[in-house]
C-alpha positions as CSV (number, residue, x, y, z in Angstrom):
1,X,1.8,10.5,-20.6
2,X,-1.1,11.5,-18.4
3,X,-1.1,10.4,-14.7
4,X,-4.4,8.7,-14.0
5,X,-3.6,8.3,-10.3
6,X,-6.0,10.4,-8.1
7,X,-4.1,9.9,-4.9
8,X,-0.3,10.0,-4.2
9,X,1.4,6.6,-3.6
10,X,3.4,5.8,-0.5
11,X,5.9,2.9,-0.6
12,X,4.9,0.7,2.2
13,X,5.1,-3.1,2.8
14,X,2.1,-4.3,4.8
15,X,1.0,-8.0,5.2
16,X,-2.5,-8.7,3.9
17,X,-4.8,-11.7,3.4
18,X,-6.3,-11.8,0.0
19,X,-9.6,-13.8,-0.5
20,X,-10.4,-14.9,-4.0
21,X,-13.4,-17.3,-4.5
22,X,-13.4,-18.2,-0.7
23,X,-9.7,-19.2,-0.8
24,X,-7.3,-17.1,1.3
25,X,-3.8,-16.2,0.2
26,X,-1.1,-14.3,2.0
27,X,0.4,-11.3,0.1
28,X,1.8,-7.9,0.9
29,X,1.5,-4.3,-0.3
30,X,4.3,-2.7,-2.3
31,X,2.8,0.8,-2.2
32,X,-0.5,2.1,-1.0
33,X,-2.9,5.0,-1.6
34,X,-6.1,5.9,0.3
35,X,-8.1,4.2,-2.4
36,X,-5.9,1.3,-3.5
37,X,-2.6,-0.5,-3.6
38,X,-0.1,-2.5,-5.5
39,X,0.1,-6.0,-4.2
40,X,3.1,-8.3,-4.4
41,X,3.7,-12.0,-3.7
42,X,0.5,-13.2,-5.2
43,X,0.7,-16.8,-6.1
44,X,-2.6,-17.4,-7.7
45,X,-4.0,-16.6,-11.1
46,X,-6.4,-13.6,-11.1
47,X,-7.7,-11.4,-13.9
48,X,-8.3,-7.7,-14.2
49,X,-11.9,-6.9,-13.1
50,X,-11.9,-9.6,-10.4
51,X,-13.4,-8.5,-7.1
52,X,-11.2,-9.6,-4.2
53,X,-11.5,-9.3,-0.4
54,X,-8.6,-8.0,1.5
55,X,-8.0,-8.3,5.3
56,X,-5.6,-6.1,7.1
57,X,-5.7,-6.8,10.9
58,X,-9.4,-6.8,11.8
59,X,-10.5,-4.7,8.8
60,X,-11.9,-6.2,5.6
61,X,-12.8,-4.6,2.4
62,X,-13.5,-5.4,-1.3
63,X,-11.2,-4.3,-4.1
64,X,-11.2,-4.6,-7.9
65,X,-8.1,-5.8,-9.6
66,X,-7.2,-3.1,-12.2
67,X,-4.1,-4.7,-13.7
68,X,-1.8,-7.7,-13.4
69,X,2.0,-8.0,-13.9
70,X,3.4,-11.5,-14.1
71,X,6.9,-11.5,-12.5
72,X,7.5,-15.2,-12.7
73,X,5.4,-18.2,-13.7
74,X,4.1,-18.4,-10.1
75,X,4.3,-14.8,-8.8
76,X,2.1,-11.8,-9.7
77,X,1.8,-8.2,-8.8
78,X,-1.6,-6.5,-9.0
79,X,-2.9,-3.0,-8.9
80,X,-6.1,-2.9,-6.9
81,X,-8.7,-0.2,-6.2
82,X,-11.4,-0.1,-3.5
83,X,-14.9,-0.7,-4.6
84,X,-16.4,0.8,-1.4
85,X,-15.5,3.9,0.6
86,X,-12.8,3.2,3.2
87,X,-11.8,5.1,6.4
88,X,-8.1,4.4,6.9
89,X,-8.2,0.8,5.9
90,X,-4.4,0.5,6.0
91,X,-4.1,2.0,9.5
92,X,-1.5,4.5,8.2
93,X,-1.7,8.3,8.0
94,X,-1.5,9.0,4.2
95,X,-2.1,12.7,4.5
96,X,0.5,15.1,3.2
97,X,0.5,16.7,6.7
98,X,1.8,13.4,8.2
99,X,4.5,13.3,5.6
100,X,5.5,16.9,6.2
101,X,5.6,16.3,10.0
102,X,7.9,13.4,9.4
103,X,10.2,15.5,7.2
104,X,10.3,18.3,9.8
105,X,11.1,15.8,12.6
106,X,13.9,14.4,10.5
107,X,15.3,17.9,9.9
108,X,15.2,18.7,13.7
109,X,17.0,15.4,14.5
110,X,19.6,16.1,11.9
111,X,20.1,19.6,13.3
112,X,20.4,18.3,16.9
113,X,22.8,15.6,15.8
114,X,25.1,18.0,14.0
115,X,25.0,20.4,17.0
116,X,25.9,17.7,19.5
117,X,28.9,16.7,17.3
118,X,30.2,20.3,17.1
119,X,29.9,20.7,20.9
120,X,32.3,17.8,21.5
């Protein structure tokens, strides 16, 4: 199976406001990329191809619904993709460099923690 994803996903739950036809709904991300996301806790019917507006803090952007998954009769997940170029819409560093720095910091903390236990 070919992977159509152009950007790596990061699991991250962030609150968002979703506007569909001038009605605002609260939802959250499940995972994000620099060009889209998977949304959860959607409690309104939408169709693939629908253009929605997302608000994260003071930032707003338009997204296209790419797919829908019905979890229950009143809860959906949706895959969305940005229809306009974004500059850090999520407010999170999604670069591999940021992930590598986090891994390196965790390794240093683990090393320091194990050293402090062996000194005691």
